[in-house]
C-alpha positions, -999 to 999 in steps of 0.1 A, spaced: -23 -341 148 -6 -312 136 25 -292 142 31 -293 180 61 -277 181 87 -291 211 61 -323 215 59 -328 175 81 -357 180 64 -379 206 31 -367 192 40 -385 157 51 -416 179 16 -416 196 0 -412 159 19 -441 145 14 -462 175 -22 -458 170 -21 -461 137 -1 -495 139 -29 -506 167 -57 -497 147 -42 -508 113 -51 -477 92 -25 -454 75 -33 -415 83 -39 -390 58 -10 -366 50 -20 -333 67 -10 -297 57 -1 -307 20 -23 -289 -8 -3 -306 -38 26 -328 -39 63 -314 -41 76 -309 -75 109 -318 -64 98 -354 -62 92 -379 -93 58 -392 -81 52 -414 -113 82 -437 -107 78 -465 -81 48 -468 -58 48 -440 -33 23 -414 -32 6 -391 -8 -24 -401 13 -55 -380 8 -75 -398 30 -69 -426 59 -63 -459 45 -66 -498 55 -31 -509 65 -27 -542 50 0 -564 67 5 -585 34 23 -611 54 51 -589 68 51 -568 101 38 -530 98 68 -503 104 66 -468 104 90 -440 106 89 -408 124 109 -377 122 110 -345 143 125 -315 133 135 -290 158 138 -254 157 173 -254 173 182 -277 145 181 -309 163 165 -338 145 152 -368 157 145 -403 136 128 -433 148 116 -465 131 85 -480 150 76 -517 146 45 -536 148 47 -560 178 44 -594 178 7 -612 176 -7 -620 209 -33 -652 214 -56 -623 226 -58 -589 231 -57 -579 264 -91 -562 279 -94 -526 287 -93 -524 326 -134 -522 332 -131 -529 371 -112 -515 397 -81 -535 409 -79 -542 447 -39 -541 462 -26 -507 448 -2 -493 472 -19 -458 473 -51 -447 456 -56 -411 438 -89 -394 441 -98 -369 415 -118 -340 424 -128 -310 403 -153 -280 405 -157 -248 385 -138 -227 410 -114 -230 437 -143 -225 461 -164 -252 443 -134 -278 445 -132 -269 481 -169 -278 485 -166 -306 465 -139 -321 483 -161 -314 517 -188 -336 502 -167 -362 493 -152 -366 528 -185 -366 544 -199 -391 523 -174 -414 525 -169 -409 560 -207 -415 562 -217 -386 580 -230 -359 551 -257 -359 528 -237 -370 502 -216 -360 471 -246 -367 443 -281 -383 441 -285 -413 458 -255 -411 482 -268 -408 519 -253 -410 554 -237 -441 565 -222 -447 531 -187 -443 535 -182 -477 562 -188 -502 528 -172 -482 503 -137 -495 490 -114 -464 483 -101 -481 447 -143 -480 439 -144 -444 447 -113 -434 426 -129 -455 397 -159 -436 399 -146 -401 399 -125 -406 369 -153 -424 349 -185 -408 360 -178 -371 376 -174 -340 352 -140 -324 349 -140 -287 355 -108 -262 353 -102 -261 393 -88 -299 399 -72 -316 428 -59 -352 433 -60 -367 468 -36 -397 472 -39 -420 502 -31 -456 512 -64 -460 530 -97 -447 535 -90 -426 565 -62 -412 548 -79 -402 518 -107 -384 540 -80 -369 559 -67 -354 523 -101 -339 512 -104 -322 546 -74 -306 543 
């Protein structure tokens, strides 16, 4: 992550959380040579020219993140590794039922293509059309769970410049949103 102006602080926090999570010290960016104002021969501090494994050595890992704003606002935070858990949580691989609302994400290469894609999805889920893609045909909608459609739209569909999200509590509400 390089300089991101207004988001530099949060970008630095994200970078260090990921470094803690993966146990890797990231290399120092945008430095061609060490500063001559620091005595690099004293002590054990050095620039990281390549990513390095971040050994725990019996201690909790900690990292400092500083953000220096153009307005003169400076912020500093210390991030500490969380306590070890018995087992790392598994990434979400299956959709979860019971959400109060479900988002359906649709995209297209143009505004017209986005509308057409939303229309095809509405027809397929309502069970009246030719479907959205190969293998999706008439009558499919009755047995489809909205959460499964949401999951599939996010993990298996292309993302184009024109996007829309329809949010609803059930299939009828989501289909109405797509048609709108």
